[in-house]
N, CA, C and O atoms as a printed pandas DataFrame, in Angstrom:
     atom_number atom_name residue_name chain_id  residue_number  x_coord  y_coord  z_coord
0              1         N          MET        A               1   78.608   81.021   50.998
1              2        CA          MET        A               1   78.842   80.903   52.833
2              3         C          MET        A               1   77.350   81.402   53.441
3              4         O          MET        A               1   77.025   82.382   52.772
4              5         N          GLY        A               2   76.519   81.164   54.254
5              6        CA          GLY        A               2   75.211   81.806   54.277
6              7         C          GLY        A               2   75.234   82.728   55.593
7              8         O          GLY        A               2   76.279   82.644   56.238
8              9         N          THR        A               3   74.349   83.506   56.043
9             10        CA          THR        A               3   74.221   84.186   56.860
10            11         C          THR        A               3   74.802   84.150   58.363
11            12         O          THR        A               3   75.438   84.893   59.110
12            13         N          ALA        A               4   74.211   82.830   58.385
13            14        CA          ALA        A               4   74.549   82.178   59.800
14            15         C          ALA        A               4   75.834   81.624   60.034
15            16         O          ALA        A               4   76.189   81.137   61.108
16            17         N          GLN        A               5   76.658   81.725   58.804
17            18        CA          GLN        A               5   77.795   81.281   58.996
18            19         C          GLN        A               5   78.417   82.459   59.133
19            20         O          GLN        A               5   79.195   82.421   60.087
20            21         N          LEU        A               6   78.398   83.545   58.551
21            22        CA          LEU        A               6   78.983   84.722   58.167
22            23         C          LEU        A               6   79.096   85.609   59.502
23            24         O          LEU        A               6   79.970   86.418   59.813
24            25         N          ALA        A               7   77.851   85.174   60.248
25            26        CA          ALA        A               7   77.565   85.730   61.724
26            27         C          ALA        A               7   78.560   84.761   62.716
27            28         O          ALA        A               7   79.212   85.268   63.630
28            29         N          PHE        A               8   78.588   83.446   62.444
29            30        CA          PHE        A               8   79.141   82.864   63.516
30            31         C          PHE        A               8   80.952   83.426   63.380
31            32         O          PHE        A               8   81.639   83.591   64.389
32            33         N          VAL        A               9   81.357   83.599   62.292
33            34        CA          VAL        A               9   82.923   83.970   61.440
34            35         C          VAL        A               9   82.628   85.518   62.157
35            36         O          VAL        A               9   83.470   85.740   63.028
36            37         N          LEU        A              10   81.880   86.355   62.033
37            38        CA          LEU        A              10   82.110   87.361   63.079
38            39         C          LEU        A              10   82.075   87.599   64.441
39            40         O          LEU        A              10   82.185   88.624   65.113
40            41         N          LEU        A              11   81.924   86.595   64.666
41            42        CA          LEU        A              11   81.304   86.445   66.558
42            43         C          LEU        A              11   82.570   85.963   66.818
43            44         O          LEU        A              11   83.171   86.629   67.661
44            45         N          VAL        A              12   83.314   84.785   66.253
45            46        CA          VAL        A              12   84.777   84.565   66.736
46            47         C          VAL        A              12   85.923   85.677   66.450
47            48         O          VAL        A              12   86.881   85.854   67.203
48            49         N          LEU        A              13   85.731   86.265   65.476
49            50        CA          LEU        A              13   86.553   87.435   65.386
50            51         C          LEU        A              13   86.528   88.078   66.113
51            52         O          LEU        A              13   87.583   88.423   66.644
52            53         N          VAL        A              14   85.037   88.695   66.617
53            54        CA          VAL        A              14   85.296   89.915   67.788
54            55         C          VAL        A              14   85.497   89.356   68.984
55            56         O          VAL        A              14   85.718   90.115   69.928
56            57         N          GLY        A              15   85.458   87.611   69.253
57            58        CA          GLY        A              15   86.032   86.972   70.624
58            59         C          GLY        A              15   87.495   87.323   70.486
59            60         O          GLY        A              15   88.057   88.085   71.273
60            61         N          VAL        A              16   88.064   86.775   69.516
61            62        CA          VAL        A              16   89.311   86.558   69.568
62            63         C          VAL        A              16   90.192   88.169   69.584
63            64         O          VAL        A              16   91.243   88.317   70.208
64            65         N          LEU        A              17   89.505   89.314   68.751
65            66        CA          LEU        A              17   89.883   90.356   69.101
66            67         C          LEU        A              17   89.947   90.843   70.715
67            68         O          LEU        A              17   90.934   91.378   71.221
68            69         N          LEU        A              18   88.790   90.569   71.358
69            70        CA          LEU        A              18   88.417   91.451   72.358
70            71         C          LEU        A              18   89.247   90.551   73.294
71            72         O          LEU        A              18   89.691   91.199   74.242
72            73         N          ALA        A              19   89.726   88.710   73.312
73            74        CA          ALA        A              19   90.680   88.386   74.041
74            75         C          ALA        A              19   92.039   88.792   73.995
75            76         O          ALA        A              19   92.707   88.548   74.999
76            77         N          CYS        A              20   92.592   89.367   73.029
77            78        CA          CYS        A              20   93.899   89.938   72.515
78            79         C          CYS        A              20   93.845   91.263   72.784
79            80         O          CYS        A              20   94.910   91.811   72.500
80            81         N          ARG        A              21   92.889   92.112   73.291
81            82        CA          ARG        A              21   92.905   93.119   73.614
82            83         C          ARG        A              21   94.183   93.550   74.990
83            84         O          ARG        A              21   94.275   92.773   75.940
84            85         N          PRO        A              22   94.820   94.455   74.949
85            86        CA          PRO        A              22   95.443   94.485   76.105
86            87         C          PRO        A              22   94.667   95.085   77.496
87            88         O          PRO        A              22   93.906   96.035   77.311
88            89         N          ARG        A              23   94.808   94.636   78.703
89            90        CA          ARG        A              23   94.174   94.775   79.993
90            91         C          ARG        A              23   94.799   95.767   80.587
91            92         O          ARG        A              23   96.014   95.959   80.595
92            93         N          PRO        A              24   93.958   96.415   81.096
93            94        CA          PRO        A              24   94.760   97.416   82.293
94            95         C          PRO        A              24   95.385   96.977   83.403
95            96         O          PRO        A              24   94.993   95.966   83.986
96            97         N          VAL        A              25   96.448   97.708   83.823
97            98        CA          VAL        A              25   96.942   96.837   85.002
98            99         C          VAL        A              25   96.210   97.756   86.136
99           100         O          VAL        A              25   96.257   97.322   87.287
100          101         N          PHE        A              26   95.653   98.778   85.941
101          102        CA          PHE        A              26   95.016   99.814   86.986
102          103         C          PHE        A              26   93.773  100.726   86.427
103          104         O          PHE        A              26   94.025  101.171   85.307
104          105         N          VAL        A              27   92.934  100.978   86.762
105          106        CA          VAL        A              27   91.741  101.749   86.417
106          107         C          VAL        A              27   91.324  102.716   87.816
107          108         O          VAL        A              27   91.146  102.393   88.991
108          109         N          ILE        A              28   91.273  103.770   87.255
109          110        CA          ILE        A              28   91.253  104.829   88.494
110          111         C          ILE        A              28   89.856  105.726   88.000
111          112         O          ILE        A              28   90.126  106.418   87.018
112          113         N          GLN        A              29   88.821  105.827   88.334
113          114        CA          GLN        A              29   87.706  106.376   88.026
114          115         C          GLN        A              29   87.153  107.772   88.917
115          116         O          GLN        A              29   87.400  107.929   90.113
116          117         N          ILE        A              30   86.472  108.600   88.196
117          118        CA          ILE        A              30   86.510  110.107   89.200
118          119         C          ILE        A              30   84.918  110.336   88.453
119          120         O          ILE        A              30   84.527  110.595   87.314
120          121         N          ARG        A              31   84.230  110.064   89.874
121          122        CA          ARG        A              31   82.735  110.155   89.671
122          123         C          ARG        A              31   82.190  111.456   90.586
123          124         O          ARG        A              31   82.452  111.554   91.784
124          125         N          ASP        A              32   81.663  112.105   90.095
125          126        CA          ASP        A              32   81.261  113.918   91.002
126          127         C          ASP        A              32   82.196  114.123   91.624
127          128         O          ASP        A              32   81.919  114.433   92.783
128          129         N          GLY        A              33   83.335  114.096   91.374
129          130        CA          GLY        A              33   84.324  115.096   91.756
130          131         C          GLY        A              33   85.504  113.879   92.508
131          132         O          GLY        A              33   86.705  114.106   92.366
132          133         N          VAL        A              34   85.112  112.793   93.179
133          134        CA          VAL        A              34   85.300  111.467   93.909
134          135         C          VAL        A              34   86.735  110.521   93.005
135          136         O          VAL        A              34   86.505  109.954   91.937
136          137         N          VAL        A              35   87.586  110.510   93.398
137          138        CA          VAL        A              35   88.560  109.677   92.873
138          139         C          VAL        A              35   88.475  108.247   93.605
139          140         O          VAL        A              35   88.330  108.055   94.813
140          141         N          ARG        A              36   88.587  107.378   92.678
141          142        CA          ARG        A              36   88.238  106.116   93.372
142          143         C          ARG        A              36   89.283  105.129   92.454
143          144         O          ARG        A              36   89.362  105.233   91.230
144          145         N          VAL        A              37   89.988  104.254   93.176
145          146        CA          VAL        A              37   90.837  102.971   92.122
146          147         C          VAL        A              37   89.595  101.741   91.829
147          148         O          VAL        A              37   88.992  101.263   92.790
148          149         N          ARG        A              38   89.398  101.453   90.901
149          150        CA          ARG        A              38   88.265  100.550   90.328
150          151         C          ARG        A              38   89.211   98.994   90.322
151          152         O          ARG        A              38   88.635   98.013   90.792
152          153         N          ARG        A              39   90.451   98.848   89.856
153          154        CA          ARG        A              39   90.728   98.161   89.779
154          155         C          ARG        A              39   92.605   98.109   89.784
155          156         O          ARG        A              39   93.250   99.070   89.366
156          157         N          GLY        A              40   93.156   97.061   90.228
157          158        CA          GLY        A              40   94.662   96.856   90.293
158          159         C          GLY        A              40   95.156   97.918   91.668
159          160         O          GLY        A              40   94.408   98.607   92.361
160          161         N          PRO        A              41   96.507   97.788   91.763
161          162        CA          PRO        A              41   97.191   98.278   92.610
162          163         C          PRO        A              41   97.752   99.821   92.106
163          164         O          PRO        A              41   98.407  100.062   91.092
164          165         N          VAL        A              42   97.432  100.468   92.809
165          166        CA          VAL        A              42   98.247  102.117   92.563
166          167         C          VAL        A              42   98.492  102.947   93.639
167          168         O          VAL        A              42   97.558  103.349   94.334
168          169         N          PRO        A              43   99.654  103.253   93.860
169          170        CA          PRO        A              43  100.014  104.216   95.202
170          171         C          PRO        A              43   98.778  105.065   95.959
171          172         O          PRO        A              43   98.308  106.028   95.354
172          173         N          ARG        A              44   98.364  104.785   96.999
173          174        CA          ARG        A              44   97.772  105.800   97.432
174          175         C          ARG        A              44   98.517  107.425   97.587
175          176         O          ARG        A              44   97.927  108.309   98.208
176          177         N          GLU        A              45   99.319  107.565   97.202
177          178        CA          GLU        A              45   99.704  109.271   97.129
178          179         C          GLU        A              45   99.684  109.630   95.689
179          180         O          GLU        A              45   99.370  110.773   95.357
180          181         N          PHE        A              46  100.034  108.631   94.719
181          182        CA          PHE        A              46   99.114  108.888   93.408
182          183         C          PHE        A              46   97.487  109.468   93.459
183          184         O          PHE        A              46   97.032  110.569   93.151
184          185         N          VAL        A              47   97.008  108.574   93.840
185          186        CA          VAL        A              47   95.433  108.962   93.669
186          187         C          VAL        A              47   95.283  110.182   94.522
187          188         O          VAL        A              47   94.642  111.083   93.982
188          189         N          GLY        A              48   95.745  110.431   95.782
189          190        CA          GLY        A              48   95.382  111.854   96.448
190          191         C          GLY        A              48   96.039  112.701   95.536
191          192         O          GLY        A              48   95.294  113.588   95.120
192          193         N          GLU        A              49   97.045  112.725   95.141
193          194        CA          GLU        A              49   97.629  113.919   93.864
194          195         C          GLU        A              49   96.886  113.914   92.684
195          196         O          GLU        A              49   96.869  114.914   91.966
196          197         N          VAL        A              50   96.218  112.811   92.378
197          198        CA          VAL        A              50   95.309  113.115   91.100
198          199         C          VAL        A              50   93.788  113.757   91.533
199          200         O          VAL        A              50   93.160  114.687   91.027
200          201         N          GLY        A              51   93.507  112.988   92.524
201          202        CA          GLY        A              51   92.323  114.136   93.524
202          203         C          GLY        A              51   92.615  115.616   93.318
203          204         O          GLY        A              51   91.867  116.374   92.701
204          205         N          ASP        A              52   93.807  115.974   93.905
205          206        CA          ASP        A              52   94.061  117.415   93.947
206          207         C          ASP        A              52   94.344  118.175   92.275
207          208         O          ASP        A              52   93.987  119.256   91.807
208          209         N          VAL        A              53   95.002  117.234   91.810
209          210        CA          VAL        A              53   94.534  117.997   90.095
210          211         C          VAL        A              53   93.341  117.910   89.651
211          212         O          VAL        A              53   92.939  118.711   88.807
212          213         N          CYS        A              54   92.700  117.100   90.053
213          214        CA          CYS        A              54   91.272  117.129   89.489
214          215         C          CYS        A              54   90.102  118.302   89.568
215          216         O          CYS        A              54   89.169  118.787   88.927
216          217         N          GLN        A              55   90.854  118.409   90.860
217          218        CA          GLN        A              55   90.044  119.106   92.046
218          219         C          GLN        A              55   90.248  120.641   91.302
219          220         O          GLN        A              55   89.273  121.342   91.033
220          221         N          LYS        A              56   91.561  121.030   91.031
221          222        CA          LYS        A              56   92.216  122.054   90.458
222          223         C          LYS        A              56   91.149  122.616   89.060
223          224         O          LYS        A              56   90.466  123.623   88.875
224          225         N          TYR        A              57   91.493  121.181   88.131
225          226        CA          TYR        A              57   90.961  121.808   86.568
226          227         C          TYR        A              57   89.398  121.235   86.908
227          228         O          TYR        A              57   88.939  120.632   85.937
228          229         N          ARG        A              58   88.582  121.286   87.943
229          230        CA          ARG        A              58   87.179  120.982   88.010
230          231         C          ARG        A              58   86.758  119.961   87.219
231          232         O          ARG        A              58   85.874  120.089   86.372
232          233         N          VAL        A              59   87.402  118.852   87.474
233          234        CA          VAL        A              59   87.264  117.346   86.592
234          235         C          VAL        A              59   86.106  116.849   87.218
235          236         O          VAL        A              59   86.135  117.151   88.411
236          237         N          VAL        A              60   84.994  116.145   86.881
237          238        CA          VAL        A              60   84.141  115.297   87.737
238          239         C          VAL        A              60   83.673  114.577   87.623
239          240         O          VAL        A              60   82.888  114.017   88.389
240          241         N          ALA        A              61   84.169  114.196   86.059
241          242        CA          ALA        A              61   84.044  112.493   85.796
242          243         C          ALA        A              61   85.341  112.243   84.568
243          244         O          ALA        A              61   85.887  113.057   83.823
244          245         N          GLY        A              62   85.498  111.065   84.703
245          246        CA          GLY        A              62   86.856  110.541   83.758
246          247         C          GLY        A              62   87.217  109.289   84.211
247          248         O          GLY        A              62   86.830  108.757   85.251
248          249         N          THR        A              63   87.924  108.871   83.443
249          250        CA          THR        A              63   88.884  107.439   83.875
250          251         C          THR        A              63   89.992  107.446   83.423
251          252         O          THR        A              63   90.127  107.699   82.226
252          253         N          ILE        A              64   91.104  107.176   84.221
253          254        CA          ILE        A              64   92.318  106.858   83.641
254          255         C          ILE        A              64   92.863  105.319   83.989
255          256         O          ILE        A              64   92.613  104.770   85.062
256          257         N          ARG        A              65   93.334  104.951   83.347
257          258        CA          ARG        A              65   94.086  103.316   82.936
258          259         C          ARG        A              65   95.408  103.361   82.756
259          260         O          ARG        A              65   95.974  104.230   82.093
260          261         N          GLY        A              66   96.079  102.231   83.459
261          262        CA          GLY        A              66   97.770  101.890   83.112
262          263         C          GLY        A              66   97.579  100.889   82.560
263          264         O          GLY        A              66   96.852   99.973   82.943
264          265         N          PHE        A              67   98.478  100.970   81.183
265          266        CA          PHE        A              67   98.645   99.752   80.840
266          267         C          PHE        A              67  100.302   99.916   80.549
267          268         O          PHE        A              67  101.047  100.853   80.263
268          269         N          LEU        A              68  100.457   98.407   80.797
269          270        CA          LEU        A              68  101.861   98.262   80.843
270          271         C          LEU        A              68  102.618   97.773   79.192
271          272         O          LEU        A              68  102.426   96.699   78.621
272          273         N          VAL        A              69  103.410   98.819   78.749
273          274        CA          VAL        A              69  104.191   98.994   77.574
274          275         C          VAL        A              69  105.459   99.057   77.446
275          276         O          VAL        A              69  105.955  100.183   77.420
276          277         N          ARG        A              70  106.210   98.048   77.348
277          278        CA          ARG        A              70  107.390   97.639   77.418
278          279         C          ARG        A              70  108.220   97.998   78.779
279          280         O          ARG        A              70  109.076   98.882   78.750
280          281         N          LYS        A              71  107.980   97.403   79.756
281          282        CA          LYS        A              71  108.171   97.509   81.465
282          283         C          LYS        A              71  107.553   98.771   81.953
283          284         O          LYS        A              71  107.659   99.065   83.144
284          285         N          ARG        A              72  106.884   99.577   81.077
285          286        CA          ARG        A              72  106.694  101.052   81.794
286          287         C          ARG        A              72  105.103  101.466   81.713
287          288         O          ARG        A              72  104.596  101.757   80.630
288          289         N          ILE        A              73  104.385  101.471   82.896
289          290        CA          ILE        A              73  103.125  101.804   82.716
290          291         C          ILE        A              73  102.844  103.469   82.054
291          292         O          ILE        A              73  103.135  104.594   82.459
292          293         N          ALA        A              74  102.239  103.018   81.028
293          294        CA          ALA        A              74  101.528  103.987   80.496
294          295         C          ALA        A              74   99.853  104.805   80.566
295          296         O          ALA        A              74   98.918  104.154   80.102
296          297         N          LEU        A              75   99.607  105.996   81.062
297          298        CA          LEU        A              75   98.155  106.183   81.201
298          299         C          LEU        A              75   97.832  106.776   80.261
299          300         O          LEU        A              75   98.338  107.680   79.595
300          301         N          VAL        A              76   96.123  105.709   80.192
301          302        CA          VAL        A              76   95.385  106.658   79.015
302          303         C          VAL        A              76   94.173  107.341   79.759
303          304         O          VAL        A              76   93.635  106.935   80.789
304          305         N          PHE        A              77   93.841  108.509   78.993
305          306        CA          PHE        A              77   92.707  109.461   79.837
306          307         C          PHE        A              77   91.448  109.241   78.850
307          308         O          PHE        A              77   91.389  108.919   77.663
308          309         N          SER        A              78   90.485  109.536   79.795
309          310        CA          SER        A              78   88.924  109.765   78.951
310          311         C          SER        A              78   88.950  110.931   78.600
311          312         O          SER        A              78   89.676  111.786   79.107
312          313         N          ARG        A              79   88.048  111.132   77.557
313          314        CA          ARG        A              79   87.912  112.416   77.032
314          315         C          ARG        A              79   87.398  113.217   77.739
315          316         O          ARG        A              79   87.373  114.349   77.256
316          317         N          HIS        A              80   86.820  113.068   79.029
317          318        CA          HIS        A              80   86.349  113.776   79.928
318          319         C          HIS        A              80   87.489  114.791   80.470
319          320         O          HIS        A              80   87.199  115.978   80.619
320          321         N          ILE        A              81   88.827  114.297   80.772
321          322        CA          ILE        A              81   89.980  114.771   81.223
322          323         C          ILE        A              81   90.907  115.755   80.402
323          324         O          ILE        A              81   91.835  115.329   79.715
324          325         N          PRO        A              82   90.632  116.955   80.505
325          326        CA          PRO        A              82   91.266  118.070   79.522
326          327         C          PRO        A              82   92.862  117.694   79.420
327          328         O          PRO        A              82   93.505  117.151   80.318
328          329         N          PRO        A              83   93.318  118.059   78.254
329          330        CA          PRO        A              83   94.846  117.973   78.034
330          331         C          PRO        A              83   96.011  118.238   79.014
331          332         O          PRO        A              83   96.995  117.578   79.349
332          333         N          PRO        A              84   95.433  119.689   79.412
333          334        CA          PRO        A              84   96.115  120.200   80.862
334          335         C          PRO        A              84   96.560  119.148   81.778
335          336         O          PRO        A              84   97.669  118.658   81.994
336          337         N          CYS        A              85   95.253  118.907   82.316
337          338        CA          CYS        A              85   95.258  117.836   83.494
338          339         C          CYS        A              85   95.618  116.701   82.838
339          340         O          CYS        A              85   96.320  116.084   83.640
340          341         N          GLN        A              86   95.543  116.172   81.978
341          342        CA          GLN        A              86   96.426  114.943   81.613
342          343         C          GLN        A              86   97.724  114.992   81.906
343          344         O          GLN        A              86   98.327  114.185   82.613
344          345         N          GLN        A              87   98.306  116.242   81.192
345          346        CA          GLN        A              87   99.935  116.468   81.494
346          347         C          GLN        A              87  100.486  116.715   82.939
347          348         O          GLN        A              87  101.641  116.656   83.362
348          349         N          ARG        A              88   99.529  116.954   83.445
349          350        CA          ARG        A              88   99.954  116.990   84.916
350          351         C          ARG        A              88   99.925  116.162   85.863
351          352         O          ARG        A              88  100.434  116.292   86.976
352          353         N          ILE        A              89   98.986  114.787   85.212
353          354        CA          ILE        A              89   98.956  113.760   86.296
354          355         C          ILE        A              89  100.089  112.839   85.614
355          356         O          ILE        A              89  100.846  112.109   86.254
356          357         N          ARG        A              90  100.087  112.964   84.429
357          358        CA          ARG        A              90  101.629  112.151   84.072
358          359         C          ARG        A              90  102.906  112.809   84.666
359          360         O          ARG        A              90  103.774  112.079   85.144
360          361         N          ASN        A              91  103.026  113.903   84.658
361          362        CA          ASN        A              91  103.947  114.385   85.179
362          363         C          ASN        A              91  104.581  114.245   86.447
363          364         O          ASN        A              91  105.775  114.420   86.690
364          365         N          ILE        A              92  103.432  113.825   87.442
365          366        CA          ILE        A              92  103.170  113.280   88.585
366          367         C          ILE        A              92  103.933  111.918   88.904
367          368         O          ILE        A              92  104.893  111.638   89.622
368          369         N          TRP        A              93  103.097  111.192   88.064
369          370        CA          TRP        A              93  103.572  109.752   87.654
370          371         C          TRP        A              93  104.610  109.842   87.561
371          372         O          TRP        A              93  105.299  109.562   88.542
372          373         N          ASN        A              94  105.090  110.179   86.613
373          374        CA          ASN        A              94  106.622  110.237   85.755
374          375         C          ASN        A              94  107.703  110.367   87.023
375          376         O          ASN        A              94  108.592  109.559   87.293
376          377         N          LEU        A              95  107.309  111.888   87.888
377          378        CA          LEU        A              95  107.954  111.800   89.098
378          379         C          LEU        A              95  108.464  111.067   90.171
379          380         O          LEU        A              95  109.534  111.139   90.775
380          381         N          HIS        A              96  107.184  110.126   90.324
381          382        CA          HIS        A              96  107.081  109.255   91.681
382          383         C          HIS        A              96  107.173  107.983   91.170
383          384         O          HIS        A              96  107.563  107.093   91.925
384          385         N          PHE        A              97  106.894  107.730   90.047
385          386        CA          PHE        A              97  107.004  106.070   89.891
386          387         C          PHE        A              97  107.681  105.772   88.382
387          388         O          PHE        A              97  107.874  104.615   88.011
């Protein structure tokens, strides 16, 4: 197998993996301490509470993604959000939604 053929096979494999990757139901982004919904439907109350928690923990940047897992939304956080803040946000999500 030549180099060009190997590169093509790798390119196809990467494309298949990207196409099969689960997509988030919603994306919330924190920039400069401001919380904004970037994709999908998110209850307004939840966004407000996320803003409050992030302000308390002094989170100025990060991303929260919601993925559908067995008919429930699982939250996935970027590394910029500290674990105690993540847990508070998960608690809020589970309490209300």
